[in-house]
C-alpha positions as protocol buffer text, in pm:
chain_id: "A"
residue {
  index: 1
  type: MET
  ca { x: 6510 y: 7298 z: 7622 }
}
residue {
  index: 2
  type: LEU
  ca { x: 6334 y: 6990 z: 7767 }
}
residue {
  index: 3
  type: ASP
  ca { x: 5993 y: 7010 z: 7919 }
}
residue {
  index: 4
  type: ILE
  ca { x: 6066 y: 6727 z: 8166 }
}
residue {
  index: 5
  type: ALA
  ca { x: 6404 y: 6574 z: 8272 }
}
residue {
  index: 6
  type: ILE
  ca { x: 6361 y: 6242 z: 8448 }
}
residue {
  index: 7
  type: ILE
  ca { x: 6644 y: 6116 z: 8662 }
}
residue {
  index: 8
  type: GLY
  ca { x: 6619 y: 5740 z: 8690 }
}
residue {
  index: 9
  type: ALA
  ca { x: 6511 y: 5465 z: 8449 }
}
residue {
  index: 10
  type: GLY
  ca { x: 6327 y: 5237 z: 8692 }
}
residue {
  index: 11
  type: PRO
  ca { x: 5951 y: 5181 z: 8715 }
}
residue {
  index: 12
  type: ALA
  ca { x: 5880 y: 5529 z: 8856 }
}
residue {
  index: 13
  type: GLY
  ca { x: 6092 y: 5705 z: 8601 }
}
residue {
  index: 14
  type: LEU
  ca { x: 5951 y: 5504 z: 8304 }
}
residue {
  index: 15
  type: SER
  ca { x: 5594 y: 5555 z: 8428 }
}
residue {
  index: 16
  type: ALA
  ca { x: 5654 y: 5928 z: 8449 }
}
residue {
  index: 17
  type: ALA
  ca { x: 5815 y: 5925 z: 8105 }
}
residue {
  index: 18
  type: ILE
  ca { x: 5531 y: 5754 z: 7918 }
}
residue {
  index: 19
  type: ASN
  ca { x: 5272 y: 5988 z: 8084 }
}
residue {
  index: 20
  type: GLY
  ca { x: 5478 y: 6294 z: 7989 }
}
residue {
  index: 21
  type: VAL
  ca { x: 5520 y: 6177 z: 7628 }
}
residue {
  index: 22
  type: ILE
  ca { x: 5146 y: 6098 z: 7601 }
}
residue {
  index: 23
  type: ARG
  ca { x: 5079 y: 6459 z: 7703 }
}
residue {
  index: 24
  type: ASN
  ca { x: 5303 y: 6578 z: 7417 }
}
residue {
  index: 25
  type: LYS
  ca { x: 5596 y: 6701 z: 7635 }
}
residue {
  index: 26
  type: LYS
  ca { x: 5961 y: 6678 z: 7537 }
}
residue {
  index: 27
  type: VAL
  ca { x: 6103 y: 6421 z: 7778 }
}
residue {
  index: 28
  type: ILE
  ca { x: 6442 y: 6258 z: 7834 }
}
residue {
  index: 29
  type: VAL
  ca { x: 6515 y: 5985 z: 8086 }
}
residue {
  index: 30
  type: PHE
  ca { x: 6861 y: 6013 z: 8232 }
}
residue {
  index: 31
  type: GLY
  ca { x: 7005 y: 5694 z: 8378 }
}
residue {
  index: 32
  type: ARG
  ca { x: 7119 y: 5342 z: 8310 }
}
residue {
  index: 33
  type: GLU
  ca { x: 6892 y: 5046 z: 8222 }
}
residue {
  index: 34
  type: PRO
  ca { x: 6809 y: 4918 z: 8570 }
}
residue {
  index: 35
  type: LYS
  ca { x: 6983 y: 4578 z: 8554 }
}
residue {
  index: 36
  type: SER
  ca { x: 7137 y: 4644 z: 8893 }
}
residue {
  index: 37
  type: SER
  ca { x: 6802 y: 4728 z: 9059 }
}
residue {
  index: 38
  type: TYR
  ca { x: 6636 y: 4516 z: 9329 }
}
residue {
  index: 39
  type: LEU
  ca { x: 6349 y: 4452 z: 9089 }
}
residue {
  index: 40
  type: TYR
  ca { x: 6584 y: 4306 z: 8827 }
}
residue {
  index: 41
  type: LYS
  ca { x: 6706 y: 4053 z: 9082 }
}
residue {
  index: 42
  type: ALA
  ca { x: 6352 y: 3944 z: 9174 }
}
residue {
  index: 43
  type: GLU
  ca { x: 6279 y: 3589 z: 9076 }
}
residue {
  index: 44
  type: LYS
  ca { x: 5907 y: 3639 z: 9082 }
}
residue {
  index: 45
  type: VAL
  ca { x: 5668 y: 3937 z: 9126 }
}
residue {
  index: 46
  type: ASP
  ca { x: 5308 y: 3836 z: 9202 }
}
residue {
  index: 47
  type: ASN
  ca { x: 5147 y: 4155 z: 9331 }
}
residue {
  index: 48
  type: TYR
  ca { x: 5139 y: 4372 z: 9020 }
}
residue {
  index: 49
  type: LEU
  ca { x: 4795 y: 4395 z: 8868 }
}
residue {
  index: 50
  type: GLY
  ca { x: 4769 y: 4228 z: 8526 }
}
residue {
  index: 51
  type: MET
  ca { x: 5117 y: 4073 z: 8540 }
}
residue {
  index: 52
  type: PRO
  ca { x: 5086 y: 3767 z: 8764 }
}
residue {
  index: 53
  type: ASN
  ca { x: 5384 y: 3545 z: 8825 }
}
residue {
  index: 54
  type: ILE
  ca { x: 5624 y: 3757 z: 8625 }
}
residue {
  index: 55
  type: SER
  ca { x: 6004 y: 3768 z: 8681 }
}
residue {
  index: 56
  type: GLY
  ca { x: 6178 y: 4093 z: 8769 }
}
residue {
  index: 57
  type: PRO
  ca { x: 6387 y: 4102 z: 8451 }
}
residue {
  index: 58
  type: LYS
  ca { x: 6082 y: 4031 z: 8235 }
}
residue {
  index: 59
  type: MET
  ca { x: 5881 y: 4305 z: 8408 }
}
residue {
  index: 60
  type: ILE
  ca { x: 6156 y: 4559 z: 8348 }
}
residue {
  index: 61
  type: GLU
  ca { x: 6178 y: 4443 z: 7983 }
}
residue {
  index: 62
  type: GLU
  ca { x: 5806 y: 4506 z: 7940 }
}
residue {
  index: 63
  type: PHE
  ca { x: 5832 y: 4853 z: 8097 }
}
residue {
  index: 64
  type: LEU
  ca { x: 6125 y: 4947 z: 7874 }
}
residue {
  index: 65
  type: ASN
  ca { x: 5962 y: 4817 z: 7560 }
}
residue {
  index: 66
  type: HIS
  ca { x: 5646 y: 5015 z: 7640 }
}
residue {
  index: 67
  type: ALA
  ca { x: 5843 y: 5334 z: 7683 }
}
residue {
  index: 68
  type: LYS
  ca { x: 6049 y: 5285 z: 7370 }
}
residue {
  index: 69
  type: LYS
  ca { x: 5743 y: 5212 z: 7157 }
}
residue {
  index: 70
  type: LEU
  ca { x: 5596 y: 5542 z: 7270 }
}
residue {
  index: 71
  type: GLY
  ca { x: 5915 y: 5720 z: 7170 }
}
residue {
  index: 72
  type: VAL
  ca { x: 6063 y: 5792 z: 7511 }
}
residue {
  index: 73
  type: GLU
  ca { x: 6417 y: 5917 z: 7466 }
}
residue {
  index: 74
  type: PHE
  ca { x: 6694 y: 5788 z: 7689 }
}
residue {
  index: 75
  type: HIS
  ca { x: 7036 y: 5932 z: 7775 }
}
residue {
  index: 76
  type: GLU
  ca { x: 7272 y: 5698 z: 7954 }
}
residue {
  index: 77
  type: GLY
  ca { x: 7483 y: 5856 z: 8225 }
}
residue {
  index: 78
  type: ARG
  ca { x: 7485 y: 5958 z: 8591 }
}
residue {
  index: 79
  type: THR
  ca { x: 7325 y: 6292 z: 8678 }
}
residue {
  index: 80
  type: LEU
  ca { x: 7586 y: 6460 z: 8902 }
}
residue {
  index: 81
  type: GLU
  ca { x: 7403 y: 6779 z: 8996 }
}
residue {
  index: 82
  type: VAL
  ca { x: 7096 y: 6986 z: 8919 }
}
residue {
  index: 83
  type: PHE
  ca { x: 7133 y: 7363 z: 8928 }
}
residue {
  index: 84
  type: PRO
  ca { x: 6829 y: 7595 z: 8978 }
}
residue {
  index: 85
  type: MET
  ca { x: 6843 y: 7867 z: 8709 }
}
residue {
  index: 86
  type: GLY
  ca { x: 6540 y: 8076 z: 8801 }
}
residue {
  index: 87
  type: ASN
  ca { x: 6248 y: 7937 z: 8599 }
}
residue {
  index: 88
  type: TYR
  ca { x: 6437 y: 7630 z: 8469 }
}
residue {
  index: 89
  type: TYR
  ca { x: 6706 y: 7379 z: 8573 }
}
residue {
  index: 90
  type: THR
  ca { x: 7043 y: 7275 z: 8434 }
}
residue {
  index: 91
  type: LEU
  ca { x: 7152 y: 6911 z: 8473 }
}
residue {
  index: 92
  type: ASN
  ca { x: 7518 y: 6807 z: 8473 }
}
residue {
  index: 93
  type: VAL
  ca { x: 7515 y: 6455 z: 8330 }
}
residue {
  index: 94
  type: GLU
  ca { x: 7883 y: 6349 z: 8347 }
}
residue {
  index: 95
  type: ASN
  ca { x: 7991 y: 6688 z: 8212 }
}
residue {
  index: 96
  type: GLU
  ca { x: 7718 y: 6713 z: 7953 }
}
residue {
  index: 97
  type: PHE
  ca { x: 7469 y: 6988 z: 8030 }
}
residue {
  index: 98
  type: PHE
  ca { x: 7097 y: 6980 z: 7964 }
}
residue {
  index: 99
  type: GLU
  ca { x: 6836 y: 7242 z: 8037 }
}
residue {
  index: 100
  type: ALA
  ca { x: 6483 y: 7150 z: 8151 }
}
residue {
  index: 101
  type: LYS
  ca { x: 6177 y: 7342 z: 8267 }
}
residue {
  index: 102
  type: THR
  ca { x: 6100 y: 7070 z: 8521 }
}
residue {
  index: 103
  type: VAL
  ca { x: 6268 y: 6770 z: 8683 }
}
residue {
  index: 104
  type: ILE
  ca { x: 6136 y: 6441 z: 8816 }
}
residue {
  index: 105
  type: ILE
  ca { x: 6371 y: 6254 z: 9051 }
}
residue {
  index: 106
  type: ALA
  ca { x: 6320 y: 5878 z: 9041 }
}
residue {
  index: 107
  type: THR
  ca { x: 6650 y: 5740 z: 9160 }
}
residue {
  index: 108
  type: GLY
  ca { x: 6524 y: 5438 z: 9352 }
}
residue {
  index: 109
  type: ILE
  ca { x: 6604 y: 5317 z: 9700 }
}
residue {
  index: 110
  type: PRO
  ca { x: 6830 y: 5572 z: 9861 }
}
residue {
  index: 111
  type: LYS
  ca { x: 7181 y: 5444 z: 9927 }
}
residue {
  index: 112
  type: ALA
  ca { x: 7304 y: 5688 z: 10191 }
}
residue {
  index: 113
  type: ASN
  ca { x: 7596 y: 5488 z: 10327 }
}
residue {
  index: 114
  type: TYR
  ca { x: 7866 y: 5747 z: 10353 }
}
residue {
  index: 115
  type: ILE
  ca { x: 8228 y: 5682 z: 10433 }
}
residue {
  index: 116
  type: PRO
  ca { x: 8328 y: 5887 z: 10737 }
}
residue {
  index: 117
  type: GLY
  ca { x: 8470 y: 6213 z: 10605 }
}
residue {
  index: 118
  type: GLU
  ca { x: 8285 y: 6186 z: 10268 }
}
residue {
  index: 119
  type: LYS
  ca { x: 8026 y: 6457 z: 10336 }
}
residue {
  index: 120
  type: GLU
  ca { x: 8268 y: 6675 z: 10532 }
}
residue {
  index: 121
  type: PHE
  ca { x: 8527 y: 6687 z: 10244 }
}
residue {
  index: 122
  type: LEU
  ca { x: 8288 y: 6705 z: 9951 }
}
residue {
  index: 123
  type: GLY
  ca { x: 8432 y: 6975 z: 9729 }
}
residue {
  index: 124
  type: LYS
  ca { x: 8748 y: 6972 z: 9936 }
}
residue {
  index: 125
  type: GLY
  ca { x: 8912 y: 6670 z: 9794 }
}
residue {
  index: 126
  type: VAL
  ca { x: 8608 y: 6441 z: 9755 }
}
residue {
  index: 127
  type: SER
  ca { x: 8428 y: 6421 z: 9420 }
}
residue {
  index: 128
  type: TYR
  ca { x: 8175 y: 6197 z: 9247 }
}
residue {
  index: 129
  type: CYS
  ca { x: 8320 y: 6241 z: 8899 }
}
residue {
  index: 130
  type: GLY
  ca { x: 8679 y: 6181 z: 8790 }
}
residue {
  index: 131
  type: THR
  ca { x: 8640 y: 6320 z: 8436 }
}
residue {
  index: 132
  type: CYS
  ca { x: 8474 y: 6635 z: 8573 }
}
residue {
  index: 133
  type: ASP
  ca { x: 8714 y: 6724 z: 8856 }
}
residue {
  index: 134
  type: GLY
  ca { x: 9022 y: 6525 z: 8759 }
}
residue {
  index: 135
  type: PRO
  ca { x: 9215 y: 6821 z: 8605 }
}
residue {
  index: 136
  type: LEU
  ca { x: 9230 y: 6977 z: 8953 }
}
residue {
  index: 137
  type: TYR
  ca { x: 9458 y: 6691 z: 9060 }
}
residue {
  index: 138
  type: ARG
  ca { x: 9706 y: 6697 z: 8776 }
}
residue {
  index: 139
  type: GLY
  ca { x: 10042 y: 6561 z: 8896 }
}
residue {
  index: 140
  type: LYS
  ca { x: 9891 y: 6460 z: 9234 }
}
residue {
  index: 141
  type: THR
  ca { x: 9794 y: 6132 z: 9397 }
}
residue {
  index: 142
  type: THR
  ca { x: 9428 y: 6018 z: 9386 }
}
residue {
  index: 143
  type: MET
  ca { x: 9211 y: 5729 z: 9499 }
}
residue {
  index: 144
  type: VAL
  ca { x: 8911 y: 5600 z: 9308 }
}
residue {
  index: 145
  type: ILE
  ca { x: 8647 y: 5388 z: 9488 }
}
residue {
  index: 146
  type: GLY
  ca { x: 8422 y: 5237 z: 9222 }
}
residue {
  index: 147
  type: GLU
  ca { x: 8081 y: 5075 z: 9275 }
}
residue {
  index: 148
  type: ILE
  ca { x: 8020 y: 5026 z: 8906 }
}
residue {
  index: 149
  type: GLU
  ca { x: 8218 y: 4927 z: 8597 }
}
residue {
  index: 150
  type: GLU
  ca { x: 8199 y: 5280 z: 8459 }
}
residue {
  index: 151
  type: ALA
  ca { x: 8447 y: 5377 z: 8726 }
}
residue {
  index: 152
  type: GLU
  ca { x: 8717 y: 5225 z: 8503 }
}
residue {
  index: 153
  type: GLU
  ca { x: 8679 y: 5513 z: 8257 }
}
residue {
  index: 154
  type: ASP
  ca { x: 8744 y: 5764 z: 8542 }
}
residue {
  index: 155
  type: VAL
  ca { x: 9040 y: 5565 z: 8669 }
}
residue {
  index: 156
  type: ASN
  ca { x: 9204 y: 5547 z: 8325 }
}
residue {
  index: 157
  type: PHE
  ca { x: 9150 y: 5921 z: 8267 }
}
residue {
  index: 158
  type: LEU
  ca { x: 9302 y: 6006 z: 8601 }
}
residue {
  index: 159
  type: GLN
  ca { x: 9599 y: 5779 z: 8535 }
}
residue {
  index: 160
  type: GLU
  ca { x: 9682 y: 5992 z: 8235 }
}
residue {
  index: 161
  type: ILE
  ca { x: 9707 y: 6315 z: 8437 }
}
residue {
  index: 162
  type: CYS
  ca { x: 9787 y: 6214 z: 8793 }
}
residue {
  index: 163
  type: ASP
  ca { x: 10122 y: 6118 z: 8940 }
}
residue {
  index: 164
  type: LYS
  ca { x: 9971 y: 5815 z: 9118 }
}
residue {
  index: 165
  type: VAL
  ca { x: 9625 y: 5650 z: 9109 }
}
residue {
  index: 166
  type: TYR
  ca { x: 9488 y: 5388 z: 9348 }
}
residue {
  index: 167
  type: PHE
  ca { x: 9172 y: 5196 z: 9258 }
}
residue {
  index: 168
  type: LEU
  ca { x: 8948 y: 5016 z: 9501 }
}
residue {
  index: 169
  type: PRO
  ca { x: 8663 y: 4839 z: 9307 }
}
residue {
  index: 170
  type: THR
  ca { x: 8360 y: 4714 z: 9503 }
}
residue {
  index: 171
  type: TYR
  ca { x: 8203 y: 4532 z: 9201 }
}
residue {
  index: 172
  type: LYS
  ca { x: 8300 y: 4182 z: 9091 }
}
residue {
  index: 173
  type: GLU
  ca { x: 8500 y: 4184 z: 8770 }
}
residue {
  index: 174
  type: ILE
  ca { x: 8763 y: 4443 z: 8658 }
}
residue {
  index: 175
  type: LYS
  ca { x: 8774 y: 4461 z: 8277 }
}
residue {
  index: 176
  type: HIS
  ca { x: 8984 y: 4748 z: 8142 }
}
residue {
  index: 177
  type: VAL
  ca { x: 9212 y: 4928 z: 8386 }
}
residue {
  index: 178
  type: SER
  ca { x: 9557 y: 5065 z: 8296 }
}
residue {
  index: 179
  type: PRO
  ca { x: 9846 y: 4851 z: 8436 }
}
residue {
  index: 180
  type: LYS
  ca { x: 9989 y: 5173 z: 8576 }
}
residue {
  index: 181
  type: VAL
  ca { x: 9700 y: 5190 z: 8824 }
}
residue {
  index: 182
  type: GLU
  ca { x: 9752 y: 5024 z: 9166 }
}
residue {
  index: 183
  type: ILE
  ca { x: 9448 y: 4805 z: 9241 }
}
residue {
  index: 184
  type: LEU
  ca { x: 9364 y: 4761 z: 9613 }
}
residue {
  index: 185
  type: LYS
  ca { x: 9136 y: 4534 z: 9807 }
}
residue {
  index: 186
  type: GLY
  ca { x: 8972 y: 4611 z: 10138 }
}
residue {
  index: 187
  type: LYS
  ca { x: 8712 y: 4833 z: 10295 }
}
residue {
  index: 188
  type: PRO
  ca { x: 8736 y: 5213 z: 10304 }
}
residue {
  index: 189
  type: LYS
  ca { x: 8707 y: 5318 z: 10667 }
}
residue {
  index: 190
  type: GLU
  ca { x: 8764 y: 5694 z: 10670 }
}
residue {
  index: 191
  type: ILE
  ca { x: 8865 y: 5984 z: 10451 }
}
residue {
  index: 192
  type: LEU
  ca { x: 9131 y: 6186 z: 10634 }
}
residue {
  index: 193
  type: GLY
  ca { x: 9232 y: 6552 z: 10641 }
}
residue {
  index: 194
  type: ASP
  ca { x: 9204 y: 6891 z: 10803 }
}
residue {
  index: 195
  type: ASN
  ca { x: 9066 y: 7157 z: 10570 }
}
residue {
  index: 196
  type: PHE
  ca { x: 9124 y: 6935 z: 10266 }
}
residue {
  index: 197
  type: VAL
  ca { x: 9174 y: 6563 z: 10199 }
}
residue {
  index: 198
  type: SER
  ca { x: 9515 y: 6438 z: 10291 }
}
residue {
  index: 199
  type: GLY
  ca { x: 9462 y: 6061 z: 10303 }
}
residue {
  index: 200
  type: ILE
  ca { x: 9232 y: 5762 z: 10337 }
}
residue {
  index: 201
  type: ARG
  ca { x: 9227 y: 5465 z: 10568 }
}
residue {
  index: 202
  type: ILE
  ca { x: 9166 y: 5126 z: 10396 }
}
residue {
  index: 203
  type: ASP
  ca { x: 9112 y: 4863 z: 10668 }
}
residue {
  index: 204
  type: ASP
  ca { x: 9404 y: 4929 z: 10901 }
}
residue {
  index: 205
  type: LYS
  ca { x: 9628 y: 5096 z: 10643 }
}
residue {
  index: 206
  type: GLU
  ca { x: 9658 y: 5467 z: 10574 }
}
residue {
  index: 207
  type: LEU
  ca { x: 9741 y: 5603 z: 10234 }
}
residue {
  index: 208
  type: LYS
  ca { x: 9838 y: 5959 z: 10152 }
}
residue {
  index: 209
  type: VAL
  ca { x: 9618 y: 6097 z: 9875 }
}
residue {
  index: 210
  type: ASP
  ca { x: 9521 y: 6444 z: 9754 }
}
residue {
  index: 211
  type: GLY
  ca { x: 9177 y: 6348 z: 9627 }
}
residue {
  index: 212
  type: VAL
  ca { x: 8921 y: 6073 z: 9662 }
}
residue {
  index: 213
  type: PHE
  ca { x: 8675 y: 5995 z: 9380 }
}
residue {
  index: 214
  type: LEU
  ca { x: 8362 y: 5799 z: 9469 }
}
residue {
  index: 215
  type: ILE
  ca { x: 8206 y: 5658 z: 9153 }
}
residue {
  index: 216
  type: LYS
  ca { x: 7860 y: 5547 z: 9269 }
}
residue {
  index: 217
  type: GLU
  ca { x: 7573 y: 5408 z: 9075 }
}
residue {
  index: 218
  type: THR
  ca { x: 7373 y: 5718 z: 9166 }
}
residue {
  index: 219
  type: VAL
  ca { x: 7485 y: 6035 z: 9332 }
}
residue {
  index: 220
  type: PRO
  ca { x: 7321 y: 6081 z: 9675 }
}
residue {
  index: 221
  type: VAL
  ca { x: 6999 y: 6278 z: 9628 }
}
residue {
  index: 222
  type: THR
  ca { x: 7111 y: 6529 z: 9894 }
}
residue {
  index: 223
  type: GLN
  ca { x: 7391 y: 6626 z: 9651 }
}
residue {
  index: 224
  type: LEU
  ca { x: 7171 y: 6638 z: 9337 }
}
residue {
  index: 225
  type: ILE
  ca { x: 7010 y: 6963 z: 9435 }
}
residue {
  index: 226
  type: LYS
  ca { x: 7156 y: 7157 z: 9727 }
}
residue {
  index: 227
  type: GLY
  ca { x: 6881 y: 7233 z: 9977 }
}
residue {
  index: 228
  type: LEU
  ca { x: 6648 y: 6948 z: 9877 }
}
residue {
  index: 229
  type: GLU
  ca { x: 6423 y: 6882 z: 10175 }
}
residue {
  index: 230
  type: MET
  ca { x: 6452 y: 6528 z: 10316 }
}
residue {
  index: 231
  type: GLU
  ca { x: 6263 y: 6312 z: 10565 }
}
residue {
  index: 232
  type: GLY
  ca { x: 6537 y: 6092 z: 10705 }
}
residue {
  index: 233
  type: LYS
  ca { x: 6702 y: 5930 z: 10400 }
}
residue {
  index: 234
  type: THR
  ca { x: 6413 y: 5993 z: 10161 }
}
residue {
  index: 235
  type: ILE
  ca { x: 6290 y: 6296 z: 9971 }
}
residue {
  index: 236
  type: LYS
  ca { x: 6001 y: 6486 z: 10127 }
}
residue {
  index: 237
  type: VAL
  ca { x: 5705 y: 6524 z: 9891 }
}
residue {
  index: 238
  type: ASN
  ca { x: 5334 y: 6605 z: 9917 }
}
residue {
  index: 239
  type: ARG
  ca { x: 5052 y: 6413 z: 9754 }
}
residue {
  index: 240
  type: ARG
  ca { x: 5126 y: 6582 z: 9423 }
}
residue {
  index: 241
  type: GLN
  ca { x: 5486 y: 6449 z: 9444 }
}
residue {
  index: 242
  type: GLU
  ca { x: 5615 y: 6805 z: 9473 }
}
residue {
  index: 243
  type: THR
  ca { x: 5944 y: 6876 z: 9651 }
}
residue {
  index: 244
  type: ASN
  ca { x: 6037 y: 7206 z: 9814 }
}
residue {
  index: 245
  type: PHE
  ca { x: 6179 y: 7327 z: 9480 }
}
residue {
  index: 246
  type: PRO
  ca { x: 5920 y: 7461 z: 9226 }
}
residue {
  index: 247
  type: GLY
  ca { x: 5909 y: 7239 z: 8923 }
}
residue {
  index: 248
  type: VAL
  ca { x: 6095 y: 6956 z: 9090 }
}
residue {
  index: 249
  type: PHE
  ca { x: 5905 y: 6635 z: 9164 }
}
residue {
  index: 250
  type: ALA
  ca { x: 6004 y: 6298 z: 9306 }
}
residue {
  index: 251
  type: ALA
  ca { x: 5854 y: 5951 z: 9272 }
}
residue {
  index: 252
  type: GLY
  ca { x: 5916 y: 5594 z: 9362 }
}
residue {
  index: 253
  type: ASP
  ca { x: 6143 y: 5441 z: 9625 }
}
residue {
  index: 254
  type: CYS
  ca { x: 6343 y: 5765 z: 9670 }
}
residue {
  index: 255
  type: THR
  ca { x: 6033 y: 5906 z: 9844 }
}
residue {
  index: 256
  type: GLY
  ca { x: 6018 y: 5627 z: 10101 }
}
residue {
  index: 257
  type: ARG
  ca { x: 5814 y: 5316 z: 10187 }
}
residue {
  index: 258
  type: PRO
  ca { x: 5645 y: 5105 z: 10081 }
}
residue {
  index: 259
  type: PHE
  ca { x: 5914 y: 4983 z: 9836 }
}
residue {
  index: 260
  type: GLN
  ca { x: 5671 y: 4834 z: 9589 }
}
residue {
  index: 261
  type: VAL
  ca { x: 5655 y: 4846 z: 9207 }
}
residue {
  index: 262
  type: THR
  ca { x: 5286 y: 4941 z: 9218 }
}
residue {
  index: 263
  type: LYS
  ca { x: 5360 y: 5244 z: 9437 }
}
residue {
  index: 264
  type: ALA
  ca { x: 5656 y: 5350 z: 9215 }
}
residue {
  index: 265
  type: VAL
  ca { x: 5451 y: 5329 z: 8893 }
}
residue {
  index: 266
  type: GLY
  ca { x: 5160 y: 5515 z: 9056 }
}
residue {
  index: 267
  type: GLU
  ca { x: 5379 y: 5796 z: 9189 }
}
residue {
  index: 268
  type: GLY
  ca { x: 5559 y: 5820 z: 8856 }
}
residue {
  index: 269
  type: ALA
  ca { x: 5223 y: 5880 z: 8683 }
}
residue {
  index: 270
  type: VAL
  ca { x: 5114 y: 6136 z: 8945 }
}
residue {
  index: 271
  type: ALA
  ca { x: 5446 y: 6318 z: 8922 }
}
residue {
  index: 272
  type: ALA
  ca { x: 5422 y: 6338 z: 8542 }
}
residue {
  index: 273
  type: LEU
  ca { x: 5062 y: 6464 z: 8536 }
}
residue {
  index: 274
  type: GLU
  ca { x: 5138 y: 6723 z: 8807 }
}
residue {
  index: 275
  type: THR
  ca { x: 5445 y: 6829 z: 8610 }
}
residue {
  index: 276
  type: VAL
  ca { x: 5228 y: 6879 z: 8300 }
}
residue {
  index: 277
  type: SER
  ca { x: 4986 y: 7093 z: 8506 }
}
residue {
  index: 278
  type: TYR
  ca { x: 5281 y: 7295 z: 8635 }
}
residue {
  index: 279
  type: LEU
  ca { x: 5409 y: 7352 z: 8274 }
}
residue {
  index: 280
  type: HIS
  ca { x: 5062 y: 7466 z: 8160 }
}
residue {
  index: 281
  type: LYS
  ca { x: 5046 y: 7715 z: 8444 }
}
residue {
  index: 282
  type: MET
  ca { x: 5388 y: 7845 z: 8343 }
}
residue {
  index: 283
  type: ASP
  ca { x: 5270 y: 7894 z: 7986 }
}
residue {
  index: 284
  type: ILE
  ca { x: 4957 y: 8082 z: 8101 }
}
residue {
  index: 285
  type: GLU
  ca { x: 5164 y: 8308 z: 8324 }
}
residue {
  index: 286
  type: LYS
  ca { x: 5392 y: 8394 z: 8029 }
}
residue {
  index: 287
  type: LYS
  ca { x: 5098 y: 8505 z: 7824 }
}
């Protein structure tokens, strides 16, 4: 079992990871290398102490190298859900399951742009993982909306078991999609249905589908842990970076403004140190 599971490999997550490892805790960072982050796209960062006039990609490279030199372990994949299990948590990382005593959420700027009907039909025809929930739609018609290249894996899997698969990619270049998949262009406007999904509207066209799979870069934080307390679109935390779940902390842009690297790194360090204190209290209580 892990001592600390960190969701997100940006500045906050990496800062938390190195502080956890330095305190001799078993830590894994779950996420992708942050090449799609806003920081990676920055031409120059000039307000981070000790790193004047550095580019965003170079800064991320330095952060990653630091973490790897200290032995931080990484696991690439999207965390789909975190389940409270009493005094520990289980993470579903694209159908691989990990147990952790504590969790630090560091998923970056919240992207809470929902398609109308997405939240209403979640679990009723809407899913964030094709390989997880695809078998429920064997022989049926499905739609995949993909923000990231990894969506192609879900599309190709669904094509093997579904009667018909539509694919609407929102990223630039399609690489490996089965020719049996129908690729669409346009903007998803609404997911349709009564009790369950029955269709989707793309621009002014309606398609009949039994399921809609939304393959996002990160799962909305409101879906990571059911009941996580929010302030608007961001996670509510106190000065110790604690959420309303015991043993679950949050750090960085997902906790709100200011969206600055210095703030993310600082909150990541605080979250890790408070997590270590929480773990020590757990150990004392057991004795």
